[in-house]
C-alpha positions, 0 to 999 in steps of 0.5 A: 663083506670083509673078507678077502683071502682064502684064510678068512673065507673058508673058515666061514664057508666050508661047511655049507654055513650059507645057502647062497653066495652074492659076490663081487671081485673077492676069489671064492676058494674051491673047498667053499660049499653054497648048496643052492648057488651063487651069484657074481656081481659084473661079467664072468664067473672066473673068481667063482672057484667053489666046487658047488657050481654045476658045469656045463660038462656035467662036472662040479656040484649041483648049484646054479651060478650065474653073472650079472653084467650091466647097470642093475647087477647088485639087484639082480644078484639080490633078487636071484638069491632071494628067489633061490 
């Protein structure tokens, strides 16, 4: 929760140390690895730069990525990662 810069985030995420991610406003670097998926709390996924996420055009990784706009965003994100 206290990581915000690429220099702080990459040593914690560059080798797939975590299966999945729940993030809010922090930009996630392309070199971060999350093999099972990610959830962006709030609208949009523009700050989720990891190459782990699979794209609709068939490019990128295989991990699922979703956003959770609305009142229950945090609870939805937590349940999605728990389901993964």
